[in-house]
C-alpha positions as CSV (number, residue, x, y, z in Angstrom):
1,M,5.1,19.3,2.9
2,R,2.3,16.2,3.7
3,P,4.1,13.0,5.4
4,P,4.7,10.2,2.9
5,R,1.5,7.4,3.3
6,A,2.4,3.5,3.1
7,A,0.0,0.7,2.2
8,A,-0.6,-0.7,5.7
9,D,-2.5,-4.4,6.8
10,G,-4.0,-4.7,10.3
11,V,-7.2,-4.2,12.5
12,V,-8.7,-1.0,13.6
13,R,-11.0,-0.6,16.5
14,I,-13.0,2.1,17.5
15,V,-14.9,3.8,20.2
16,C,-16.7,7.1,19.8
17,P,-20.2,8.6,21.0
18,G,-23.3,7.2,19.5
19,R,-21.6,3.4,18.8
20,K,-22.5,0.5,21.5
21,G,-19.0,-1.4,22.6
22,I,-16.1,-1.4,19.9
23,H,-16.1,-1.7,16.4
24,T,-14.0,-3.2,14.3
25,G,-12.4,-2.2,10.8
26,F,-9.2,-3.1,8.9
27,L,-6.2,-0.5,7.9
28,K,-6.1,0.6,4.3
29,D,-2.8,3.2,4.4
30,L,-0.8,5.0,7.0
31,S,0.7,8.0,7.7
32,S,2.3,9.6,10.6
33,D,-0.8,12.0,11.6
34,G,-3.1,9.7,10.5
35,L,-4.9,6.9,8.6
36,F,-7.5,5.4,6.4
37,M,-9.6,2.7,7.6
38,R,-12.1,0.2,5.7
39,I,-15.6,0.4,7.4
40,L,-18.9,0.0,6.2
41,D,-20.3,3.1,7.9
42,P,-18.0,5.6,8.6
43,E,-18.7,8.6,10.7
44,T,-18.8,12.1,9.6
45,P,-16.0,14.3,9.5
46,G,-15.1,15.9,12.8
47,T,-16.1,13.0,15.0
48,R,-13.6,12.2,18.0
49,L,-13.1,8.7,19.0
50,G,-10.9,6.8,20.4
51,V,-8.6,4.5,18.1
52,S,-6.4,1.5,18.4
53,F,-4.7,-0.9,16.0
54,R,-1.9,-3.4,15.6
55,L,-0.1,-3.9,12.4
56,E,0.3,-7.2,11.4
57,G,3.3,-8.6,12.4
58,V,3.7,-6.4,14.7
59,S,3.2,-6.7,18.1
60,E,3.3,-3.6,20.1
61,V,-0.7,-1.8,19.9
62,V,-0.9,1.5,18.9
63,R,-3.9,3.5,20.8
64,G,-4.6,7.3,21.4
65,E,-7.2,9.5,20.1
66,A,-7.9,10.8,16.5
67,E,-10.5,12.5,14.6
68,V,-12.3,11.6,11.2
69,A,-10.9,13.8,8.9
70,W,-13.3,12.9,5.6
71,C,-15.0,10.0,4.9
72,R,-16.2,7.9,1.9
73,A,-19.7,6.3,2.5
74,S,-19.9,4.1,-0.8
75,Y,-17.7,2.0,-2.9
76,Q,-16.7,4.5,-5.7
77,G,-14.6,1.4,-7.8
78,P,-11.2,-0.4,-7.6
79,G,-8.9,0.7,-4.6
80,L,-12.1,3.0,-3.2
81,P,-13.4,1.0,-0.5
82,P,-16.3,2.2,1.9
83,G,-14.4,3.9,5.2
84,M,-12.6,7.3,6.7
85,A,-9.4,9.1,7.2
86,L,-8.4,9.3,10.9
87,R,-6.4,12.5,11.6
88,F,-4.1,11.6,14.8
89,L,-5.0,14.0,17.9
90,H,-3.1,12.0,20.5
91,L,-1.1,8.9,20.5
92,E,0.2,7.0,24.0
93,R,3.8,6.3,24.2
94,G,5.6,4.0,22.3
95,G,2.9,5.0,19.4
96,D,4.7,7.0,17.0
97,A,8.0,5.0,17.0
98,V,5.3,1.9,15.5
99,V,4.3,4.0,12.9
100,A,7.8,5.4,12.1
101,R,9.0,2.2,11.8
102,H,6.6,1.0,9.7
103,L,6.9,3.8,6.9
104,Q,10.4,3.2,7.1
105,R,10.5,-0.2,6.0
106,A,7.7,0.4,3.4
107,Q,9.8,3.1,2.0
108,G,13.1,0.7,1.9
109,G,15.3,3.0,4.6
110,G,17.7,2.3,7.0
111,E,20.1,3.7,9.4
112,E,22.9,5.7,7.6
113,A,26.2,4.5,8.7
114,A,28.5,6.6,10.5
115,P,31.7,8.0,9.0
116,A,34.9,6.6,8.7
117,D,35.8,9.3,11.0
118,A,33.4,9.1,13.3
119,A,34.3,5.2,13.4
120,E,37.7,5.4,13.6
121,G,39.0,8.5,14.7
122,A,40.2,11.6,12.9
123,P,43.9,11.3,12.0
124,A,46.1,14.1,15.0
125,P,46.7,17.5,13.7
126,A,50.1,16.6,13.5
127,K,50.5,14.0,11.5
128,V,48.1,16.1,9.2
129,A,50.8,18.6,8.8
130,E,53.8,16.5,8.5
131,E,51.5,14.8,5.7
132,R,51.1,18.4,4.5
133,N,54.8,18.9,4.1
134,Q,56.0,15.7,2.7
135,E,53.3,16.3,0.2
136,A,54.7,20.0,-0.6
137,E,58.7,18.9,-0.7
138,E,57.6,16.4,-3.3
139,D,56.0,19.0,-5.6
140,R,59.0,20.8,-5.3
141,D,61.6,18.2,-6.4
142,G,59.4,16.4,-8.9
143,A,58.0,20.2,-10.8
144,P,60.6,20.1,-13.8
145,A,59.7,16.4,-14.5
146,K,56.0,17.2,-14.5
147,A,56.7,20.5,-17.1
148,A,58.2,18.2,-19.4
149,R,55.4,15.5,-19.4
150,R,53.2,18.5,-19.8
151,S,55.1,19.3,-23.1
152,V,54.8,16.5,-24.5
153,L,51.2,15.6,-23.9
154,G,50.8,19.1,-25.2
155,L,52.0,18.4,-28.5
156,V,51.0,14.6,-28.9
157,A,47.4,16.4,-28.5
158,L,48.3,19.1,-31.2
159,L,49.0,15.9,-33.7
160,V,45.8,14.4,-33.0
161,A,43.6,17.4,-33.5
162,A,45.8,17.5,-36.8
163,A,45.0,14.0,-38.3
164,L,41.2,14.3,-37.4
165,A,40.6,17.3,-39.6
166,V,42.4,15.8,-42.2
167,A,40.7,12.9,-42.0
168,A,37.0,14.7,-41.9
169,L,38.3,16.7,-45.5
170,W,38.5,13.3,-47.0
171,W,35.6,11.7,-45.6
172,R,32.1,12.4,-46.6
173,P,29.2,9.9,-45.2
174,A,26.9,8.7,-47.9
175,T,23.2,9.8,-48.2
176,P,20.8,7.4,-47.8
177,A,18.2,7.2,-50.4
178,P,14.4,8.1,-48.6
179,A,12.9,4.4,-47.7
180,E,16.6,4.2,-45.9
181,T,16.4,7.2,-44.4
182,R,13.3,6.4,-42.8
183,A,13.5,3.1,-41.7
184,A,17.0,4.4,-40.1
185,A,14.9,7.2,-38.0
186,A,12.4,4.3,-37.4
187,T,15.1,2.2,-36.2
188,S,16.6,5.2,-34.2
189,A,12.9,6.4,-32.3
190,T,12.4,2.8,-31.7
191,A,16.0,2.4,-30.0
192,S,15.3,5.7,-28.1
193,E,12.6,4.7,-26.4
194,L,13.7,1.4,-25.6
195,H,16.6,3.2,-23.9
196,I,14.6,6.2,-22.1
197,P,14.9,4.9,-18.7
198,S,11.1,5.2,-16.9
199,P,11.1,8.0,-14.3
200,P,11.7,6.9,-10.8
201,P,9.3,5.7,-8.7
202,T,8.3,8.8,-6.1
203,S,6.9,7.9,-2.8
204,P,3.1,8.5,-2.5
205,R,2.6,11.3,0.1
206,A,-0.7,12.1,1.4
207,D,-2.4,13.4,4.7
208,A,-5.4,11.3,5.7
209,A,-6.4,14.9,7.0
210,A,-6.0,16.3,3.4
211,G,-8.5,14.6,1.5
212,P,-8.5,11.4,-1.1
213,V,-5.8,11.0,-2.9
214,T,-5.5,8.6,-5.9
215,A,-3.3,5.7,-5.4
216,A,-1.3,4.1,-8.4
217,P,-2.9,1.0,-9.2
218,A,-1.7,-2.2,-7.1
219,P,-0.4,-4.7,-8.5
220,P,-2.7,-8.3,-9.1
221,R,-3.2,-10.2,-5.9
222,R,-3.4,-13.8,-5.4
223,P,-7.2,-15.1,-5.9
224,L,-8.8,-16.5,-2.6
225,Q,-8.3,-19.2,-1.4
226,R,-9.6,-19.3,2.0
227,V,-12.0,-17.1,4.2
228,E,-10.1,-16.1,7.7
229,G,-12.5,-14.1,9.5
230,L,-16.5,-13.3,10.1
231,E,-17.3,-9.8,11.9
232,W,-20.4,-7.9,12.7
233,E,-22.1,-5.1,13.6
234,A,-25.8,-3.8,13.8
235,L,-26.3,0.0,13.4
236,G,-28.9,2.6,12.5
237,G,-31.7,0.1,10.9
238,V,-28.8,-2.4,9.1
239,T,-27.3,-5.3,10.1
240,R,-23.8,-5.5,8.1
241,V,-21.6,-8.7,7.9
242,L,-17.9,-8.8,7.1
243,L,-16.0,-11.4,5.6
244,R,-12.2,-11.1,5.7
245,G,-10.4,-13.4,3.0
246,D,-7.0,-14.5,2.1
247,G,-7.4,-13.1,-1.7
248,V,-9.1,-11.1,-3.7
249,F,-13.0,-12.8,-4.2
250,P,-13.0,-13.8,-8.3
251,P,-16.4,-13.0,-10.4
252,G,-18.4,-15.8,-9.6
253,A,-17.2,-17.1,-6.7
254,V,-20.2,-16.0,-4.3
255,V,-23.4,-16.7,-4.9
256,S,-26.4,-16.2,-2.6
257,S,-30.5,-18.3,-2.3
258,R,-33.2,-17.4,-0.5
259,I,-35.3,-20.1,1.3
260,G,-38.9,-19.0,2.7
261,G,-41.3,-20.9,5.2
262,D,-41.5,-20.1,8.7
263,T,-37.9,-19.8,9.6
264,P,-36.8,-17.9,6.4
265,R,-33.4,-17.8,5.6
266,L,-30.3,-16.4,3.3
267,V,-27.8,-18.6,2.0
268,V,-24.3,-17.6,0.7
269,E,-22.2,-20.0,-0.4
270,V,-18.0,-19.1,-1.4
271,R,-17.2,-21.7,-3.8
272,G,-13.7,-23.1,-4.4
273,V,-12.0,-22.4,-1.2
274,A,-10.5,-24.7,1.7
275,A,-12.1,-25.7,4.6
276,S,-12.4,-22.9,6.8
277,L,-14.6,-21.3,9.5
278,A,-17.3,-24.4,9.3
279,G,-19.1,-26.3,11.8
280,Q,-19.4,-22.2,13.5
281,Q,-22.1,-20.1,14.9
282,W,-22.7,-16.6,15.9
283,E,-25.7,-15.3,18.0
284,V,-26.2,-12.1,16.7
285,G,-29.8,-11.2,17.6
286,S,-30.6,-8.1,15.6
287,E,-33.8,-7.0,14.4
288,E,-32.2,-7.6,10.9
289,L,-30.5,-10.9,11.8
290,V,-31.2,-13.6,14.5
291,R,-27.8,-15.8,14.0
292,I,-24.9,-16.9,11.2
293,R,-24.5,-21.0,11.3
294,S,-21.6,-22.3,9.0
295,G,-20.8,-25.4,7.5
296,F,-18.2,-26.8,4.6
297,H,-19.4,-29.3,1.7
298,G,-16.1,-30.9,-0.1
299,A,-13.4,-33.6,-0.3
300,G,-10.1,-32.5,0.9
301,G,-9.1,-29.1,0.7
302,D,-11.2,-28.1,-1.8
303,G,-15.0,-27.2,-1.5
304,D,-17.8,-24.7,-0.9
305,L,-18.1,-22.7,2.4
306,H,-21.8,-22.4,3.5
307,L,-22.6,-19.4,5.5
308,V,-26.8,-19.9,6.8
309,F,-28.5,-16.4,7.7
310,D,-31.4,-16.9,10.0
311,L,-34.0,-14.1,9.3
312,P,-36.2,-13.0,11.6
313,S,-38.7,-11.9,8.9
314,A,-38.9,-12.9,5.1
315,A,-39.5,-9.3,4.4
316,V,-35.4,-8.7,5.3
317,T,-33.1,-7.4,2.2
318,A,-30.1,-8.5,1.8
319,E,-27.7,-6.7,-0.2
320,I,-24.3,-8.5,-0.8
321,G,-21.0,-7.0,-2.1
322,A,-17.4,-8.4,-2.7
323,E,-14.0,-5.9,-2.9
324,D,-10.5,-7.0,-3.0
325,D,-10.6,-9.4,0.0
326,R,-13.5,-8.7,1.5
327,L,-17.3,-9.4,1.0
328,S,-20.1,-7.7,2.9
329,V,-23.7,-8.6,3.8
330,A,-25.9,-5.5,4.6
331,L,-29.2,-6.4,5.8
332,R,-32.4,-4.2,6.1
333,L,-35.7,-4.2,7.2
334,P,-38.1,-2.6,5.4
335,A,-40.0,0.2,7.0
336,G,-43.3,-0.4,9.2
337,E,-42.0,-4.4,9.1
């Protein structure tokens, strides 16, 4: 039996050989022995790493060691983001309890009520024996009356059965015409279909170490209203920037343009959002990206968030993609530049 899996939201931080510093991803789902995290450049299976994460709305941080069970290097469709499944090798004290509480809440479980005997105390043996003796005496005293009642009930049942048999001989249902028969059959089928209960939902059970599992389609999420966070990392000749929103990035919400000259820039506009992240600057300093600057254009609570990527060279290429509530920008410098 593989342990149940539940959707989860939170930030995951990993430390492993080959990566400088702490790198960040986002939780997608969680089980008692592993998790799946969204990250643009997952590690290869078998890699051991340090992991810590905090679930949305939970103050405790879960820390421990894990191993990459499998990975998905690129976006493969709705609900299949790039990332990797981690198998827990060890969780620090208290981590198992945090995970267990989340799974219990996700499955709608709760603590079982104690039996009434345990709560109130079982009756004394002497009292039980006395009650049984009284029941036996009542049975002996009422035996003749009970026998008489059984005889009367048997006679009534016999009379009812005879009346039904006589009625069946005289009554015959009218045979419907062919058109009526078809209509009745269609009506019966429709009624039957309407009243067939749906099969009970099954709890999605998956081991993060057992491989990808096709999950049931998630209910529609609300469209994007604001951009809540920005993170970046530079690794292996690619600088990746990840924007996190409070809803799904709708088609047409993201527009990009290039500015050449001595100071080449990439401008990414997120349209129709509330003011957020405005007036900030992130110094990156990688081979593909110098810095990121942000500004907001609009009045009131609705406008366009502008992100300006200062590039070290006009030869830097950009790949922009949105998936659910995440927007990624991957910057690369062609070989030889």
